[in-house]
N, C-alpha and C positions, 0 to 999 in steps of 0.2 A: 650313433648316439652322441659321440664327441662333437661331430660337426653341428648337430642340432643345438647342443649346449653352448657352443661358441657363438652360433647365430643369435641365440637368445641373449647371451651376454652382451653382444654388440648392440642389439636393440635396446637393452636396458641402459647401457652407457649413453647411447644416442638420446634416449628419452630423458635421462637425467640431465644431460647437457641442455636439451631444449627447455626443460622445466626451469633450470637455473637461469638461463638466458631470459625466459619469460618473466621470472620474478625480478631480475635486475632491471629489465625495461619497465616493468610495472612500478618498481619502487624508486625510479628516478625522481628526486624531489622537484617540485614545482612551487614557486613562491606565490601563494595566494594572498598573503599578508592580511589576515583578519584584523580589522581596525581595533577590535576589542580583545585581542589576544585569544587565549583558550578558555575564557570564562564567558558566561552568558547571563542575561537577566531573564529569569523565569517567573511568570505570573502563576501562582499556585491557586487554583480555584477553590481548594478546600480551606485555605487560610485567608484568602483574599489579599495576600501580600506578594511583593516581588522579591524573589530570592536570587542571590548570586551563586551560581553553580559552575563547577569546573566541567569542561566539555565532556571528557571521557567518563566522568562520574554520572553526568546527566544521561549519557548514552546507555549506561547500564540500566537505568530506570526506564528508558524508552524501549530498548529491545525487550526487556521483561514485560512491558506493558503492551507491546505491539505483536509479539510472537510467542506462542506457547514454548516454555523453556525446555520441553522434552523433544522438540524438533531436532533433526540432525544438526550437528555442529556447523557443517558447511552452509546450511540454510541460515543459521543464526549469524554466521559471519557475513553473509550477503546482506542480511537485515541490518547489521551494525554499520556496514559501509553505506548503505542507502540512507540510514538515519543520520549518519555523520555528515553526509553530503547535503541532505535536507537542512540540517541545523546550520552549517556554515553558510549555505546560500541565504538563509534567513538573517543571519547575523550581518552579512555583507549587504543585504538589501532590506534594511529595517522598515522601509515603507510598506512592505508586505504585511507586517503585523501591527504597525503603529496604530492603525484605526481601532483595533480590538482592545489593546491594553497599553496605553501610553507609558513609555519608560521601559517596556519589556521587549525582549527579542522574540520570545515564544511563550506559550502557556501550556497548561496541562490538559486542556480540552482537545481531544482528537478531532473535533469538527473544525477547530481553528488551526491546529498544528499537528503535533504528535501526541499519542498517549504517553503518559509518564506515571510511574508508580514509585513512591518513596520506599525506603527500607522497611519502615513500619507497616506500610500497606502490603509489601511483599511477604512479610512474616505472617500476616493474617491470611493472605491468599494461599500461600504455599505450605504453611504449617510445618510438620516434621521434615518436609523435603526442602525447606528453605535453603540450607547451606549447600545442598547438592545442586539445586536449580541455580542458585546464585553463582556457584563456581562455573557452571556451564556458560551462563550469560557473560560473566566477567572474562572468561577465556575467549569468547567470540569477539568481545570488544577490544581486549588487550592485544590479541594476536593480529588484529587488523588496524592497530593504532595509527592514526594519521592518514589512512587511506580513504580516498574520495573518488567519485565518478565525474569525469569531464567529457564534454563533447566539443570538438574544435577548441580545446584549451579552456573552456568555460565550465563552471560547475553546472551540472544538470539539475532539473527538477525531478527528483527520483520518486515519483508517486508510486504507491503500492496499495494493495488491497488484500483482504483475507482469502477470498475464494472466487475463482472465475466461473464456477458453476459447471465445470467439466467440459468447457469449450474454449475457443480461442480467447485471448485477452482482447480488450477493446482499444481502438485507436483514439488518441486524444481528440482528434477532429470530430469524431462522432459523438463525443460526450460533451466537450466544452466549446466546440465550434472553431478551434484553431489547430493548425497542423504543427506537430513537434516531430522532428526527424527520428528521434530515438524512442518515441512513444507510439509505435506502430502495433498493429494486431499481430500477435505471434501465437504459435501453438502452445498448448499447455498439457502436462501429463496428469494433472489433478484428476483423481477418480473417486474421491469421496468429498461430498460437498453438502452444506446445509440446505434444507428445503423448509420453507415456512409459509403458512397460510394465515392471512389476516383478513378479518371481516369488519366492514365499516357500514354504519347506517348512512343512507343517502343524505339525511339531514346533517350529519356530522361533516361529510365531505363538502356540502354546500357552505357550511359555516367556516371550515378551515381554508378552503380554496376559493371561496367566493363564486362558486358555480351555481347553475340554475337547474340542477338535475330534477328536483322535486316539481318545479313548474312545468318542465318539458314532459315529465312522466304523466302528469295529470292532464295537461292541455292537449298534447299530441300523441302520447303513447309511444314516443320515439325511443329507440334504444339509447340508454343513458351513457354507455361507455363504448368506445371503439378505438382499437389500436390503429393509428393512421400511418405510421412509418416505422420501419425497423432499420437497424444498422447492418453492416455487412456480416456481422457475426450472429445475427438473429436476435440481438437484444432489442427491446422496445426503445425507439428514439423519440417518438411523439405519440401522445395519446389524447383522444378527444373525450372530454367529460362534459356532457351537456352540449352547450354551444361554444365552448372554449377548448382550445388546443394547448396542451402543455408539453414541455420537454419532460421525458420520463425521469430524467435525473432530478428534476425539481419535485416531481411527485414522490419519488423515492425518499428524498430528504424531508419533505413536509409531512408525509404520512408515516415516516419511520419504517419504510420497507427496506429489506436487506439488499435488494438487487433489482436491476432493470431486466433481468431474464425472468419474464413474468407471463402469467396467463391471468385474464380478468374475466369474471362472470358475474351475473346478477341473480339474486334470489329474493323476490319480494321487494322489500324496501332496503335491501342490503347489497353491497358490492363486495366481491370476494377477490383478493389478490393472492396468488400463489407464486412465490419467488424461489429461485434456485441460485446458490452462491451467496457471496457477501461482499459488498463494496461496489465501487464504480467500474471495476474491471480493467482499469488502465495500469500499465507498468507491471511491476513485480507482483506475481500472485504468490502469497505466502505458502499456501498449501501446495501449489505447483513447485515452489522452490524446495520444499521438503521432499516431494516426489522425485525431483531431479537429484537431490542429494542421496536419496535412498538408492538411486541407480548408479551412484559413484561419481557424480559430477561435483566439482569443487566450486567454491564461491565465485571464482573468476568466470567459470563457464556459466554458472547460474545468472550472474549479472549481465554478461554479454548476450545471453539469450533474451532476457526480458527488456534490456536497454540496448538494442543493436546499434553498433557504431560507436559506443562509448569506450573510454579507457579508464583504467584505475591508476591513479598517481598518488604520491605522497605530498601533502601540503606542508609548508613550513614558513 
């Protein structure tokens, strides 16, 4: 028994030394030199005004808006680092957002940048759990202060989504047409995901998408919808509506669908889309991050899983 105890002690000492070494390597400062310091200009869609917000304060509102506050702390930390990286990359590359809101670095519309909730909005949303949830989010942000993700010394584009639908994440190339070395398809542990069914009249789809579904149905009796191509993960990549072929990601956006993991059927003058998961499927899966954290993975392991080849550094 004594030999076993000594062996366990040696393993614990070795593991502690490895962890400390990993932390030191991770926290080696790298000068990114944000031109605008640690504040940013935020266009608030509710007020219609541009506000000056301190970076770490902004991140509290982003993490609270992007990820459920009752998720495991390691998942919240991973989200905080992804959000900080996203924010600094936008501050350093203002041309990415200048077209939306002149004079602003980012905005509060998640379709343009990241979701953001003010303290007042969080009080309304969280009610009596406000202080408890706020303390968890602040801990995730403060305990990772200054940490960002880089690939080959450059800030990455740390895209993320709510749910990958219980299958692999998607490669950037299959969604946006260009390859990103750290945005590859990876396995995901998510086992609980949203399923949604939406029904649209053919006339509505013709109006929104400029298709000719009604004409074809009447004149030729042809099948109005056909999935014409899938990605390597099984998601729909291209879909034929009438005589036109669309990227599934465009259809998702314009029809307000949650995912491109979809089945499509017709019934009379209606088209029915059933989707699984939520979001484009690229990068960090938030539900998957929570599942990894539940299995004992820390934020470093979560981020290296979803953004392979990247490193965590401190900026200053």
